[in-house]
Residue frames as qw, qx, qy, qz and C-alpha x, y, z in Angstrom:
[[0.400, 0.221, -0.377, 0.806, -18.59, 10.48, 13.44],
 [0.305, -0.661, -0.600, 0.332, -19.85, 11.83, 16.77],
 [0.071, 0.893, 0.159, 0.416, -20.80, 15.46, 17.14],
 [0.438, 0.118, -0.405, 0.794, -18.39, 17.74, 18.94],
 [0.340, -0.765, -0.541, -0.082, -20.18, 19.18, 21.95],
 [0.366, -0.899, -0.026, 0.238, -17.63, 21.57, 23.37],
 [0.319, 0.868, -0.371, 0.086, -14.47, 23.48, 22.60],
 [0.473, -0.568, 0.667, -0.093, -12.65, 21.16, 25.03],
 [0.848, 0.166, 0.503, 0.007, -13.60, 18.12, 22.94],
 [0.616, 0.784, -0.019, 0.083, -12.41, 19.91, 19.82],
 [0.024, -0.846, 0.520, -0.115, -9.10, 20.79, 21.46],
 [0.689, -0.309, 0.654, -0.045, -8.61, 17.17, 22.59],
 [0.832, 0.444, 0.328, 0.055, -9.24, 15.99, 19.05],
 [0.374, 0.893, -0.229, 0.105, -6.77, 18.55, 17.72],
 [0.318, -0.710, 0.622, -0.089, -4.09, 17.49, 20.21],
 [0.806, -0.034, 0.592, -0.007, -4.59, 13.82, 19.36],
 [0.732, 0.661, 0.149, 0.076, -4.38, 14.54, 15.63],
 [0.165, 0.894, -0.402, 0.112, -1.16, 16.52, 16.09],
 [0.559, -0.493, 0.664, -0.065, 0.31, 13.71, 18.17],
 [0.847, 0.224, 0.482, 0.017, -0.56, 11.19, 15.46],
 [0.517, 0.843, -0.137, -0.064, 1.07, 13.27, 12.73],
 [0.139, -0.741, 0.656, 0.037, 4.54, 12.47, 14.04],
 [0.617, -0.109, 0.780, 0.004, 3.83, 8.76, 13.53],
 [0.700, 0.583, 0.403, -0.088, 2.34, 9.17, 10.09],
 [0.275, 0.885, -0.320, -0.199, 5.18, 11.14, 8.58],
 [0.953, 0.187, -0.072, 0.229, 7.53, 8.87, 6.72],
 [0.484, -0.775, 0.254, 0.316, 11.02, 9.21, 8.08],
 [0.624, 0.727, -0.281, 0.055, 13.98, 9.97, 5.90],
 [0.227, -0.691, 0.665, -0.170, 16.45, 8.91, 8.57],
 [0.566, 0.258, -0.774, -0.119, 17.97, 5.45, 8.16],
 [0.070, 0.121, -0.869, 0.474, 17.52, 4.42, 11.81],
 [0.574, 0.020, 0.227, -0.787, 13.73, 4.57, 11.72],
 [0.202, 0.148, 0.967, 0.045, 11.61, 1.43, 11.74],
 [0.399, 0.117, -0.213, -0.884, 8.72, 1.85, 9.31],
 [0.335, 0.254, 0.885, -0.198, 5.45, -0.02, 9.75],
 [0.279, 0.072, -0.465, -0.837, 3.25, -0.07, 6.67],
 [0.420, 0.286, 0.759, -0.408, -0.43, -0.86, 7.12],
 [0.062, 0.177, 0.745, 0.640, -2.26, -1.85, 3.94],
 [0.255, 0.421, 0.451, -0.745, -5.32, 0.35, 3.55],
 [0.189, -0.050, -0.700, -0.686, -6.89, -0.92, 0.38],
 [0.633, -0.241, -0.166, -0.716, -10.62, -1.58, 0.37],
 [0.824, -0.150, -0.545, -0.039, -10.15, -5.15, 1.58],
 [0.445, 0.077, -0.568, 0.688, -7.82, -4.03, 4.38],
 [0.234, -0.217, 0.205, -0.925, -10.15, -1.33, 5.60],
 [0.751, -0.219, -0.276, -0.559, -13.13, -3.70, 5.56],
 [0.810, -0.091, -0.552, 0.178, -11.07, -6.19, 7.60],
 [0.579, -0.780, -0.186, 0.144, -10.15, -3.64, 10.28],
 [0.678, 0.229, -0.059, 0.696, -6.92, -2.06, 9.00],
 [0.038, -0.737, -0.004, -0.675, -8.02, 1.41, 10.06],
 [0.712, -0.671, 0.015, -0.208, -8.49, 0.22, 13.65],
 [0.900, -0.093, -0.023, 0.426, -5.14, -1.62, 13.46],
 [0.428, 0.542, -0.020, 0.723, -3.46, 1.56, 12.20],
 [0.301, -0.768, 0.039, -0.564, -4.93, 3.69, 15.00],
 [0.862, -0.507, 0.009, -0.010, -4.09, 1.10, 17.67],
 [0.807, 0.166, -0.071, 0.563, -0.49, 0.87, 16.40],
 [0.159, 0.658, -0.089, 0.730, -0.12, 4.62, 16.79],
 [0.585, -0.701, 0.034, -0.408, -1.59, 4.51, 20.31],
 [0.936, -0.312, -0.009, 0.164, 0.56, 1.60, 21.51],
 [0.681, 0.327, -0.081, 0.650, 3.77, 2.97, 19.98],
 [0.075, -0.726, 0.088, -0.678, 3.04, 6.28, 21.68],
 [0.762, -0.604, 0.012, -0.234, 2.31, 4.58, 25.02],
 [0.925, -0.162, 0.033, 0.343, 5.57, 2.61, 24.79],
 [0.112, -0.918, 0.206, 0.322, 7.43, 5.80, 23.78],
 [0.748, 0.041, 0.487, 0.449, 9.03, 4.17, 20.72],
 [0.129, 0.840, -0.050, -0.524, 10.37, 7.26, 19.01],
 [0.123, -0.427, 0.725, 0.526, 12.28, 5.33, 16.33],
 [0.294, 0.312, 0.893, 0.139, 9.08, 3.86, 14.84],
 [0.286, 0.261, -0.161, -0.908, 6.98, 5.43, 12.10],
 [0.433, 0.359, 0.820, -0.101, 3.54, 4.15, 11.03],
 [0.233, 0.321, -0.342, -0.852, 2.34, 4.85, 7.51],
 [0.718, 0.346, 0.517, -0.311, -0.52, 3.64, 5.38],
 [0.063, -0.266, 0.730, 0.627, -0.16, 2.10, 1.95],
 [0.693, 0.171, -0.238, -0.658, -2.53, 0.87, -0.68],
 [0.972, -0.034, 0.102, -0.207, -3.33, -2.76, -1.27],
 [0.209, -0.616, 0.745, 0.147, -0.34, -5.11, -0.94],
 [0.598, 0.257, -0.638, -0.411, -2.15, -7.95, -2.71],
 [0.223, 0.031, -0.938, 0.265, -2.79, -10.18, 0.29],
 [0.514, -0.313, -0.139, -0.786, -6.54, -9.78, 0.63],
 [0.796, -0.227, -0.551, -0.107, -6.86, -13.22, 2.21],
 [0.643, -0.170, -0.490, 0.563, -4.63, -12.12, 5.13],
 [0.020, -0.576, 0.019, -0.817, -5.93, -8.62, 5.89],
 [0.070, 0.986, -0.149, -0.017, -5.21, -6.59, 7.92],
 [0.869, 0.159, -0.086, 0.461, -1.56, -6.78, 6.87],
 [0.247, -0.946, 0.187, 0.100, 1.38, -4.95, 8.43],
 [0.812, 0.384, -0.172, 0.405, 4.86, -4.82, 6.89],
 [0.503, -0.827, 0.111, 0.226, 7.76, -4.02, 9.20],
 [0.675, 0.609, -0.133, 0.395, 10.85, -2.48, 7.62],
 [0.598, -0.749, 0.107, 0.265, 13.87, -2.30, 9.87],
 [0.246, 0.864, -0.420, -0.128, 17.14, -0.76, 8.69],
 [0.040, 0.553, -0.831, -0.047, 19.53, -3.36, 7.33],
 [0.405, 0.046, 0.895, -0.183, 16.97, -6.20, 7.42],
 [0.112, -0.225, -0.776, -0.578, 14.57, -7.75, 4.94],
 [0.481, -0.208, 0.060, -0.850, 10.97, -6.59, 5.42],
 [0.039, 0.148, 0.966, -0.208, 8.66, -8.88, 7.41],
 [0.435, -0.179, -0.332, -0.818, 5.04, -9.07, 6.29],
 [0.134, 0.110, 0.873, -0.456, 2.46, -10.08, 8.87],
 [0.360, -0.277, -0.586, -0.671, -1.12, -11.07, 8.13],
 [0.551, -0.566, -0.592, -0.160, -4.28, -11.06, 10.24],
 [0.343, -0.094, -0.434, 0.828, -2.97, -8.30, 12.50],
 [0.223, -0.747, -0.460, -0.426, -6.24, -6.89, 13.73],
 [0.201, -0.766, 0.184, -0.582, -6.61, -4.42, 16.56],
 [0.845, -0.502, 0.085, -0.166, -6.50, -7.22, 19.18],
 [0.927, 0.015, 0.014, 0.375, -3.03, -8.35, 18.02],
 [0.295, 0.857, -0.131, 0.401, -1.33, -4.96, 17.89],
 [0.452, -0.789, 0.370, -0.189, 0.07, -4.99, 21.44],
 [0.911, -0.148, 0.353, 0.154, 1.50, -8.47, 20.86],
 [0.708, 0.588, 0.094, 0.379, 3.13, -7.33, 17.61],
 [0.051, 0.895, -0.234, 0.375, 4.70, -4.25, 19.19],
 [0.648, -0.642, 0.386, -0.138, 5.84, -6.07, 22.32],
 [0.903, -0.068, 0.378, 0.192, 7.28, -9.12, 20.59],
 [0.719, 0.510, 0.189, 0.433, 8.63, -7.79, 17.30],
 [0.204, 0.853, -0.071, 0.474, 9.60, -4.22, 18.08],
 [0.416, -0.787, 0.344, -0.298, 10.65, -4.52, 21.72],
 [0.783, -0.368, 0.501, -0.004, 11.77, -8.13, 22.25],
 [0.234, 0.594, -0.641, -0.426, 12.93, -8.61, 18.63],
 [0.413, 0.042, 0.909, -0.035, 10.97, -11.87, 18.29],
 [0.278, 0.027, -0.598, -0.751, 9.04, -12.85, 15.18],
 [0.663, 0.114, 0.441, -0.594, 5.37, -13.74, 15.32],
 [0.138, -0.192, 0.902, 0.361, 5.89, -17.00, 13.42],
 [0.299, 0.430, 0.847, -0.093, 2.19, -17.81, 13.17],
 [0.277, 0.828, 0.310, -0.375, 1.42, -14.55, 11.39],
 [0.152, -0.540, 0.507, 0.654, 4.26, -14.19, 8.87],
 [0.779, 0.579, 0.129, -0.204, 3.28, -14.25, 5.23],
 [0.603, -0.453, 0.523, 0.398, 6.33, -16.14, 4.05],
 [0.466, 0.182, 0.665, 0.554, 5.86, -16.91, 0.39],
 [0.224, 0.581, 0.060, -0.780, 5.14, -13.84, -1.62],
 [0.689, 0.572, -0.050, -0.442, 4.42, -13.66, -5.34],
 [0.646, -0.157, 0.688, 0.290, 5.49, -16.63, -7.42],
 [0.205, 0.444, -0.520, -0.700, 6.24, -16.71, -11.09],
 [0.846, 0.281, 0.280, -0.356, 3.83, -18.57, -13.34],
 [0.185, -0.440, 0.789, 0.386, 5.56, -21.29, -15.35]]
């Protein structure tokens, strides 16, 4: 972490942190769209922290007030990290894999704004039962 060199830098950091808090708080209202970013060790090492921060920035830039970003632990898809699960009211969750920082704008624009799925990134088959 870089050293803080002035009170102005500290105040900017404080303002940014306060702005991010509104996105990190899980919403209790039904109309909120909740994005879960897996932040297990494998996710973090694959760039989930950068994905998380970029999601907050892009959602803020696009002024999407009905979207909340939270972090979770490992979802069990280490091979597809960073993973982002989108939970929209009244719909089944969609789990996306390989959503690194460079794909965040595409995810927000297509899925959240245009209501299109990123077919190439969906993790379709989840856990199967051993027989």
